[in-house]
N, C-alpha and C positions, 0 to 999 in steps of 0.2 A: 911670812908678808913677802909679798914681791916689790920690790924699790925703783923708785919712780924712769929711771936709766932704761931695766927692761922692758916695763911698761911700756917705753916707748919703741923699744924696741921690736916690740911684739907687736904693736898698735902698723908702727911703718911695715915689717916684714909683710904683715896680715897685707895690707893695703894693695903695696905696692914692686913685691918680689925682689930689692933691689938689691944691686950685684956687689956692691958696696955699700954699708950704712956704719959713719962710727958718729956713736954721740957723747959727748962731755957735757958733765954735769959742772956748769962756772958762778953755780952756785955761791959757794965759796969767797969769790970775789966784789958780791956784790951785798954781803953784812949790814947793816944799817939804812941799805936803801928803802928811801920808803914803799917800792913795790915789795922788795921782801921783808917786808912784816909781814905779811897773809899767811907765808909755808909755800908759797907757791917756789919752784927752781925756775933758773937760767941758765939755758942748755943749748949750747952747740950742733947745730945735725951735720954732718954731711951724706949727704947720701946720692949715691947712681941709678937710674934706673932705665929700662926701656921702657918704661909706661913715659919717660921725660922727652921719648924722642919725638921732635916735628914739634912740640910747645916753647912757647913764651915760656921766659923768666915768670913772671906772677902768673902763668895757669902751674907750671909748678909748682911754685910756693900755697898756691891753694891747691893745690891735687896731696901736698903735704899735711895742712890747715884737717882738711876734712879728714883725714886717712887719723889725727891725733883726736879730734871732735871732744868732746865733753872733759881728756882731759888737760887745755884749751884755759876753760875755766876751774879747772878743782886740783890739778899738777906744778902748769907749765904757765909763769908770768913773762916771759919775757924767749923766742926763740929765735937764732942768727943761723942764718944758712947758707947751707951751700950746694944749690942740684943739679946733675948733671945728668951728660947722659952717658949709657957703659963709654968704653975702651974699645 
């Protein structure tokens, strides 16, 4: 069974072809939190992609949420995002 971090990685790589992608599962920091009780996780992602060039921060976040699609309802409770253009 593929773990959630790997599933998130695959979705973002497929949609955005990032030059940098780091995914940190921070779920352990939220044990007991009301939103964590349903089993979905808390994650921080850092992603740099050419697709972000000339895009607003809001547009970048929308692209990420679109790439993650159903995972936002089944696997992800909270998502912290750092989205940049490649260096």
